[in-house]
C-alpha positions as CSV (number, residue, x, y, z in Angstrom):
1,X,-36.7,-49.4,28.8
2,X,-35.2,-49.2,25.4
3,X,-38.6,-49.8,23.9
4,X,-39.9,-46.6,25.5
5,X,-37.0,-44.6,24.0
6,X,-37.7,-46.2,20.6
7,X,-41.5,-45.5,20.7
8,X,-41.5,-41.9,22.0
9,X,-40.3,-40.1,18.8
10,X,-42.8,-41.8,16.5
11,X,-45.6,-41.2,18.9
12,X,-44.7,-37.5,19.3
13,X,-44.4,-37.1,15.5
14,X,-47.8,-38.8,15.0
15,X,-49.4,-36.4,17.5
16,X,-47.8,-33.4,15.9
17,X,-48.8,-34.5,12.5
18,X,-52.4,-35.0,13.6
19,X,-52.5,-31.6,15.2
20,X,-51.1,-30.0,12.0
21,X,-53.8,-31.7,9.9
22,X,-56.6,-30.7,12.3
23,X,-55.3,-27.1,12.2
24,X,-55.2,-27.0,8.4
25,X,-58.7,-28.5,8.2
26,X,-60.1,-26.0,10.7
27,X,-58.6,-23.1,8.9
28,X,-60.3,-23.9,5.6
29,X,-63.5,-21.9,5.1
30,X,-64.9,-19.9,7.9
31,X,-65.8,-16.2,8.2
32,X,-62.9,-14.9,6.0
33,X,-63.4,-17.4,3.1
34,X,-65.5,-15.0,1.0
35,X,-62.9,-12.2,1.6
36,X,-60.0,-14.4,0.7
37,X,-61.8,-15.7,-2.4
38,X,-62.6,-12.1,-3.5
39,X,-58.9,-11.1,-3.1
40,X,-57.8,-14.1,-5.2
41,X,-60.4,-13.4,-7.9
42,X,-59.4,-9.7,-8.0
43,X,-55.7,-10.6,-8.4
44,X,-56.6,-13.1,-11.2
45,X,-58.6,-10.4,-13.0
46,X,-55.9,-7.9,-12.7
47,X,-53.3,-10.3,-14.0
48,X,-55.5,-11.3,-16.9
49,X,-56.3,-7.7,-17.8
50,X,-52.8,-6.2,-17.7
51,X,-50.4,-8.9,-17.0
52,X,-48.4,-9.2,-13.8
53,X,-46.2,-6.3,-12.8
54,X,-43.3,-8.7,-12.3
55,X,-43.4,-9.6,-16.0
56,X,-43.4,-5.9,-17.0
57,X,-40.5,-5.0,-14.8
58,X,-38.5,-8.0,-15.8
59,X,-38.7,-7.1,-19.5
60,X,-37.6,-3.5,-18.8
């Protein structure tokens, strides 16, 4: 029965890792993808236009 105790942790970790990968893949895209992309684009434009607020406060 030692072999069962030796095999259980790797099998559990493999199942958990597979579930994690499936969750990550499923969460890519979808209905909110356009909204998320728009937010990232807006943040990039704001940072390019005026610099980040962290950089301004750090220099003050």
